[in-house]
C-alpha positions, 0 to 999 in steps of 0.5 A: 774872075772877080777874085782875080780883079780884086787881087789885081788892085795894088796899094802904094801907100806904104811903099810911097811913104818908105820911098819919101823917107829914104830919099828914093828917086822921084821917077820910081815914086812916079812909076809906082803911084801912077801904075797903082792909080790906073791899075786900081781903076781898071781893077774896079771896072773888071770887078764890076763886070765879073761881079754882075756875071757871078751874081747872075748865076744865083738865078735871082731875078734882076740880080746880075747880068749874063755878060758875053765877051762882046758886051763885056768889051763894050761895058769896059769901054763905056766905064773907062772912057766914060769915066775919063770924060766925066773926070775931065768935065769935073776937073774943068769945073773945079779949075773954074772954082779954084780960079774964082777963089785964087784972089788971095785976099782972105784966109777963108778962100783957102779953106773954101778951095780945100772944101771945093776939092773934096766936094768935087771928088765925091760928086765926080765919083757919084755922078760917074758911078751911080748916075752914068754907070761909068767908073767912079775911080777912073773919073776921080783920077782923071779929075785929079790929074786935070786939076793938078796939070792946069790948076797948081798955080791957082791954089792959094795955100798948097801946104794947107791943101796937101796937109788936109788930103794927107790927113783925110787919106790916113783917116779913111785908110784907118777906117777901111783897114779897121773894118776889113780887119774886123770882117777878116777876123770873123772869117778866119775865126770861123764864125758860126754864121759862115761855118753853117754855110760851108765858109770854114777857113780850114788849114788847107785854105791857109796852105792855098793862101801862102801858095797864092802869095808866092804866085802873085809875086811871080806873076807880077815879076813876069808882067813887069819884066814882060813890059820892061822893053817898052817901059824902059824906052818911053815916057820917064823910062826905067831901069832893071833895078827900078823894075825889080823893086816895082815887081816886089813892091806890089802890096795889096791893101785899101782897094782890094779890101774895099772890093772884097767887103763889097762882094761879101756884103752883096752876096749875103744880102742877095742870097738871103732868100735863096735855098742854095745860098750856102754855095755863094756865101761859101765862095764870098767867105773864101774870097774875103779870107784870101784877100785879107790874108794876101793884104796882110802877107804883102804888108808884113813881108814885102812892106818890111823888106822893101827898105833893105831891098832898096839899099841892096839895089842901090836905089838909095843914095845919101848925097852930101847935101842930104847928109848935111841937111840931116846933120843940121836937123839933128844938131838943131833938135839937140840944141833945142832940147838942151836949151829947154832942159836948162830952162826947166832946171832954172825954174824954181819948181824944179830947184829942189 
């Protein structure tokens, strides 16, 4: 069940970048990003519940919890609703700070606003996750939504704010994928420490990996189209072409890798002094191998073919205005390069 919760988390980063690049409908971008945010929050909640239940099976004292159905529902409600409440509280606090710094008198206030958003995000996550034992991911998501809904006009320099968060996202994703790639490489390379505990990633496991990839895509299509009659009639609505792309665009990435690393690290540290630890270490190695493999396959296959699928579905329309803008940009770049080249040729250093 913990494995399923990990695989349920999707990563819209690669798909969102593609949608911005080709000029896809804003509604489609909103659907994919919004679904990913709340999907990731729910995945983390379910992962926490099932991880504790799995660790309880180790038999080690004070490790994990024996959670039944009723208790599980209670924990889910506490983590989800409690996280949402904490997110609203921190969002209101951040709004007050942004309002206090929105005088637009000094550039330092713009920088302080950016620093306030980062500080609030981390404090919100820590308070919800560690202090109140609620969902930190949901808390941060709700905090961000609250701030965006009521504080967009209080930001002095929106370009600075957006650029900083894009840079921070790229840096953190790079670190996470690098770390995940190293650990996944150790797993599939059958490191001695893991093979000694039965965690060898065999040819059969590779076969199961490709089968799992196919099943995950089929399941996502079933879920998306199962809810299509409802989604097509409420909110922003949707259509069959958008639903098809959303079904195909369920890439796995940052959140799943982070959860898999967390589970693997926890299992190896908890079972260090347990005689039958090889059973649990074998499970965690297999889980991480599968999660890393699924992330790789979805990025290579789904991510690569997402652009042609958008064109095939007719979701990308180069309007006359867009074509005119692109032509003007191309002409401006050509003129600038030509002018710069002429200046270089006129320079005495290059006349010979």
